[in-house]
C-alpha positions in Angstrom: 0.3 0.3 0.1 1.4 3.3 -0.8 1.8 5.8 2.3 3.2 8.9 2.5 6.0 7.4 5.2 7.2 5.0 2.1 6.7 7.9 -0.6 9.0 10.3 1.7 11.4 7.4 2.2 11.7 7.0 -1.5 11.6 10.8 -2.4 15.0 11.1 0.4 16.9 8.7 -2.1 16.4 11.0 -5.3 15.3 14.0 -4.0 17.6 16.6 -1.9 15.7 16.6 1.5 13.0 14.6 -0.3 11.1 17.6 -0.8 11.0 20.4 -3.9 10.8 23.1 -1.3 11.6 23.4 2.3 8.7 25.1 2.9 7.2 22.0 2.8 9.2 19.6 5.6 7.8 19.0 8.8 8.8 16.1 11.6 8.7 13.0 11.4 7.9 13.3 7.4 5.3 15.4 5.3 2.1 13.6 3.8 1.7 13.4 0.3 -1.3 14.9 -1.4 -3.8 12.4 -3.8 -6.0 15.0 -4.4 -8.0 18.6 -3.5 -11.4 20.2 -4.8 -12.7 23.1 -2.8 -11.5 23.8 1.0 -10.5 19.9 1.1 -7.5 17.9 0.1 -7.0 14.2 0.4 -3.8 12.7 1.2 -2.3 9.2 0.3 -2.8 7.8 3.1 -6.6 8.1 3.1 -6.8 11.3 5.3 -8.6 14.8 4.4 -8.1 18.0 5.8 -9.2 21.3 5.5 -7.0 23.1 3.7 -5.6 27.0 5.0 -2.3 26.6 3.9 -4.2 26.9 0.2 -0.7 26.9 -1.7 1.1 29.6 0.5 -1.9 32.1 -0.3 -2.4 31.3 -4.4 -5.6 29.3 -3.7 -8.0 32.0 -3.4 -11.0 30.9 -5.1 -9.7 27.1 -3.5 -9.0 24.0 -5.2 -10.4 23.0 -8.8 -12.2 26.0 -9.6 -14.9 25.0 -12.5 -14.5 27.9 -14.3 -10.8 28.1 -14.5 -11.0 24.2 -15.0 -13.2 24.5 -17.8 -10.7 27.2 -19.5 -7.5 25.8 -19.5 -8.6 22.4 -20.9 -10.1 24.4 -23.7 -6.3 25.8 -24.2 -5.2 22.1 -23.7 -6.7 21.3 -26.9 -5.4 24.2 -29.2 -1.9 23.8 -27.6 0.5 24.3 -24.5 3.5 26.5 -25.7 4.1 28.6 -28.6 7.0 31.0 -28.1 5.3 33.4 -30.1 2.4 35.8 -29.1 -1.0 35.4 -28.5 -3.8 37.8 -28.0 -4.6 36.3 -25.0 -1.4 37.7 -23.4 -2.6 40.7 -24.2 -5.7 40.1 -22.8 -4.3 39.2 -19.8 -2.0 42.2 -19.4 -4.8 44.6 -20.0 -7.2 42.4 -17.0 -4.1 43.2 -14.6 -3.8 46.9 -15.7 -7.6 48.0 -15.1 -7.5 46.7 -11.9 -3.8 47.9 -10.5 -3.7 51.2 -12.1 -0.2 51.7 -11.2 0.2 49.2 -13.5 0.3 51.3 -16.4 2.7 48.6 -18.3 2.9 44.7 -17.4 5.0 42.0 -18.6 4.2 38.5 -17.8 6.4 36.1 -16.2 6.4 32.6 -14.5 7.3 32.8 -10.4 7.1 35.4 -8.4 11.0 35.0 -7.8 11.1 36.1 -11.0 9.2 38.5 -11.1 10.7 40.3 -8.3 14.3 39.8 -9.9 13.1 41.5 -13.1 11.7 44.5 -10.9 15.1 45.1 -8.8 16.9 45.1 -12.2 14.5 47.5 -13.7 15.0 49.8 -10.8 19.1 49.3 -11.7 18.6 50.0 -15.0 16.3 52.7 -14.5 18.0 55.0 -11.6 21.4 54.1 -12.9 22.1 52.9 -9.2 23.5 49.8 -7.5 22.0 49.2 -4.3 18.6 47.7 -2.9 16.8 48.2 0.4 14.6 45.4 1.6 12.8 44.9 5.2 13.8 42.4 7.5 12.0 39.4 7.3 10.6 40.5 3.5 10.7 37.2 1.1 11.3 38.1 -2.4 11.8 35.1 -3.9 15.0 32.9 -3.9 16.9 34.7 -5.4 20.7 36.2 -4.2 19.3 40.0 -4.6 16.8 39.5 -1.8 17.9 36.0 -0.2 19.4 38.3 3.1 17.7 38.0 6.2 14.5 36.6 4.5 11.3 35.3 5.6 9.3 32.2 4.7 11.2 29.6 4.9 14.8 31.0 5.0 13.8 32.4 8.2 11.9 28.8 9.6 15.5 27.2 9.2 17.6 30.0 10.9 19.3 31.2 7.5 20.4 34.5 7.3 22.2 34.4 3.8 22.6 31.3 1.9 25.8 29.6 1.2 26.2 30.0 -2.5 25.6 33.4 -2.2 28.0 36.1 -3.5 29.0 38.5 -1.4 29.8 40.9 -4.3 25.6 40.6 -4.5 24.5 40.7 -0.9 26.8 43.7 -0.3 24.6 45.8 -2.4 21.4 44.3 -0.5 20.4 46.9 2.8 18.1 45.8 5.2 16.0 47.9 8.1 13.4 46.7 10.6 9.8 46.8 8.9 7.6 49.5 10.2 10.6 51.6 11.0 10.9 54.0 8.6 12.7 56.5 10.9 15.5 54.1 10.0 15.2 54.3 6.1 14.9 57.6 6.8 18.3 57.4 8.3 20.0 55.0 6.3 19.2 57.1 3.4 21.2 60.2 4.4 23.9 58.2 4.3 23.8 56.2 1.2 23.3 57.8 -2.5 23.6 54.9 -4.5 20.3 53.4 -4.1 17.7 52.3 -7.2 15.0 50.6 -5.2 13.1 50.1 -2.2 11.4 46.7 -2.0 8.9 45.9 0.4 5.5 43.8 0.9 2.9 45.5 1.6 1.8 43.8 4.4 4.0 40.9 5.8 3.2 37.5 5.0 6.5 35.7 5.2 7.3 36.6 8.8 4.0 34.7 10.5 1.6 37.6 9.2 2.8 41.0 10.1 0.6 44.6 9.5 2.4 47.8 8.5 2.0 50.7 10.8 -0.4 53.3 10.5 1.9 55.8 8.6 4.3 53.4 7.7 3.5 52.8 3.8 2.4 56.8 3.1 5.7 57.3 4.7 7.7 54.8 2.6 5.8 56.4 -0.8 6.8 59.9 0.4 10.6 59.1 1.3 11.0 57.1 -2.2 9.2 59.9 -3.8 11.5 62.8 -2.3 14.9 61.0 -3.2 13.9 59.6 -6.6 13.8 56.5 -5.7 11.7 53.4 -7.3 9.3 51.9 -4.5 8.4 48.7 -5.3 5.6 46.6 -3.9 5.8 42.5 -3.8 2.5 41.6 -4.0 2.9 38.5 -5.2 0.8 37.8 -1.6 -1.3 40.6 -1.5 -2.4 41.3 -5.1 -5.9 40.5 -5.7 -6.1 38.3 -2.3 -6.9 42.0 -0.2 -8.9 43.4 -3.0 -9.0 43.7 -6.6 -6.3 45.8 -6.7 -4.2 43.9 -3.9 -2.7 46.0 -1.1 -2.2 49.2 -2.7 -5.6 49.7 -3.7 -6.7 48.9 -0.2 -4.2 51.2 1.1 -4.6 53.8 -1.6 -0.9 54.0 -2.4 0.5 53.7 -5.6 4.2 52.1 -5.8 6.4 52.6 -9.3 6.5 48.9 -9.6 4.4 46.0 -8.4 5.1 42.1 -8.7 2.4 39.8 -8.6 1.6 36.1 -8.8 0.1 33.6 -6.9 -3.8 34.4 -6.5 -3.4 35.7 -10.3 -3.4 32.4 -11.5 -5.0 30.2 -8.5 -2.5 27.3 -8.3 -1.1 28.0 -12.3 2.5 28.8 -12.4 2.1 32.3 -13.5 3.3 36.1 -12.0 3.7 39.7 -13.7 5.8 42.7 -13.0 5.1 46.3 -14.0 4.4 49.4 -13.4 5.2 53.3 -15.1 5.7 53.3 -18.8 8.8 54.9 -18.5 10.3 52.1 -16.2 9.0 49.5 -17.7 10.0 51.4 -21.4 13.9 49.9 -20.4 12.9 46.5 -20.9 14.4 44.6 -23.8 14.3 44.7 -27.1 13.5 48.4 -27.6 15.2 48.8 -23.4 18.5 48.0 -22.2 17.6 45.8 -19.4 17.5 42.3 -20.7 14.7 40.1 -19.6 13.4 36.9 -21.4 11.9 33.7 -20.8 10.6 30.4 -22.6 7.8 29.6 -20.6 6.7 33.4 -20.1 2.9 34.1 -21.6 2.8 30.3 -22.0 -0.7 30.0 -23.0 -2.2 27.7 -20.5 -1.0 29.6 -17.5 -2.5 32.6 -19.2 -5.6 31.1 -19.7 -5.9 30.5 -16.1 -4.8 33.9 -15.4 -7.6 35.4 -17.4 -10.3 33.1 -15.7 -9.0 33.7 -11.9 -9.1 37.5 -12.4 -12.7 37.5 -14.3 -13.9 35.0 -11.7 -13.0 37.1 -9.1 -14.1 40.2 -10.5 -17.4 39.3 -11.5 -17.6 37.4 -7.6 -16.0 40.8 -6.5 -19.3 42.0 -4.1 -19.4 38.3 -2.6 -16.0 37.0 -2.4 -14.1 39.8 -0.4 -16.9 40.3 2.2 -17.1 36.4 2.3 -13.2 35.7 3.0 -13.2 38.8 5.7 -16.2 37.6 7.8 -14.7 33.8 8.0 -11.1 35.1 8.7 -13.3 37.6 11.1 -15.4 34.8 12.7 -12.2 32.5 12.7 -9.7 34.9 14.5 -12.0 36.0 17.1 -13.2 32.5 18.2 -9.2 31.4 18.8 -8.8 34.7 20.0 -11.1 33.9 23.0 -10.5 30.1 23.6 -6.7 31.1 24.2 -7.9 34.1 26.0 -9.7 31.8 28.6 -7.2 29.2 28.6 -4.9 32.6 29.7 -2.6 31.5 27.0 -0.1 34.3 26.0 -0.6 35.0 22.4 -1.2 38.1 19.5 -3.2 37.1 16.8 -2.3 39.6 13.6 -5.2 39.2 11.0 -6.5 40.9 7.8 -9.2 40.6 5.0 -8.2 36.5 4.2 -5.2 35.8 6.5 -4.1 35.9 9.9 -1.6 34.2 12.5 -1.2 33.5 15.9 1.8 34.2 18.3 2.4 32.5 21.6 3.8 36.2 23.1 3.2 38.8 25.2 4.5 41.7 23.1 2.3 42.8 19.7 4.0 41.2 16.8 5.2 44.5 14.8 8.5 43.3 12.7 10.8 40.3 12.7 12.5 40.6 16.4 8.9 40.5 17.4 8.2 37.7 15.5 11.2 35.5 16.8 10.5 36.2 19.7 6.8 33.9 20.0 7.6 30.2 21.2 8.0 28.2 18.2 7.8 25.3 20.4 4.0 25.9 20.8 3.4 26.6 17.5 4.4 23.5 16.3 2.5 21.7 18.9 -0.5 23.4 17.3 0.2 22.5 13.9 0.4 19.4 15.4 -2.6 18.7 16.8 -4.2 20.8 14.1 -3.1 18.2 11.8 -4.7 15.5 14.0 -7.8 17.0 13.8 -7.7 17.3 10.2 -7.2 20.9 9.6 -3.8 22.0 7.7 -2.1 25.3 8.2 1.5 25.8 7.0 4.1 24.1 9.2 5.7 27.1 10.2 5.1 29.9 12.6 6.7 32.5 9.6 4.2 31.5 7.3 0.3 32.5 7.0 -3.0 31.2 7.4 -5.1 31.6 4.3 -8.9 31.3 3.7 -10.4 30.6 0.1 -13.7 31.3 -1.1 -14.2 27.4 -0.9 -14.1 27.8 3.1 -18.1 27.2 4.2 -19.5 28.2 7.5 -19.3 24.4 8.2 -15.2 24.5 7.6 -15.2 27.4 10.1 -17.0 25.7 12.6 -15.0 22.5 12.2 -12.0 24.8 12.3 -12.6 26.5 15.7 -13.5 22.9 16.8 -9.7 22.0 15.7 -8.3 25.4 17.2 -9.8 24.7 20.3 -8.1 21.1 20.9 -4.6 22.4 19.7 -4.7 25.2 21.7 -5.3 23.0 25.4 -2.5 20.6 23.9 -0.5 23.6 23.6 -1.3 24.7 27.2 -0.8 21.1 29.1 
């Protein structure tokens, strides 16, 4: 009989560490998925789980959304890859720009990492400057430009800078604390070779950390005054927080935006876009080179069009439902933990939340690290035993999807109650 244990044993012999992305591992081994539908995952061992990992936020509409699957099937009969332009690439780019007004021009790519890498290269080409500034705990992909004091899996395994990264690259990446615009201002008084500031407008790779009241406005003001490109990495928040992402939610327009995850609702597609004068730097007309065989592939583009059209069509129902279910969950978990006298903080916004076992407010990387990781590990384990799957790291976020029902939420609250009792004991 096929089992997760046996599959992991096989995987370890042929795949480094047995997994294809470090965030997927947890002790003693991860379950292996057989199929998924709506809000539910089934594993090869015959168990099912309510899915709140949701492909780390990608599945805003849930697994196997019928409109998307239908449109992808239609495209599959026409071909999978042409490496020549298609009308649907133009259609998707127009849809993105219509939702994200700051993205006057758009280039389609394959992954969030590719999008942020291109955004940074564009900023350097546009400003003719070398350095970038990122915020500690923000995760912008697994490339050398930004794999310095990153969040997500890098934070989970305690990696500040990856071995194999070039010092010549990382020395041009300056790091300041999230939610600290004064530190940013002070740094910029000493540095005059900064091309860009890149930020997750809502930090979703250090647990969940929200921007302070004036933080994003301060970033926009400071970067504008100093002619520095402001990059919003909305790979997580794009479409999830609103049809126009966090920038619409907070009414702030960056110079460049990166999108991914919910853009394709599970299909590999991402985008980078921004002001025309910056985007026009891209080759072949400009001198900033970027290319990809699979960029704009018709299968993923079809999924992207279908995803965006579905989100736009459902807008009046989609976001209120997500926020209502998230608020209900957060409120119940907070009440349970308070009644059990468990020190905790819960950060939440829109359809995302995370609990931290600490007395201190979690506002940046330093305060997130003070949370009790052992208690979170116990929480994860007991939730899994009770058929609720969240990302296995404190430095990730719980994501709801449109597929989650009232009954799902009720079942999830019950699972959290059992998990919190285990944490307390």
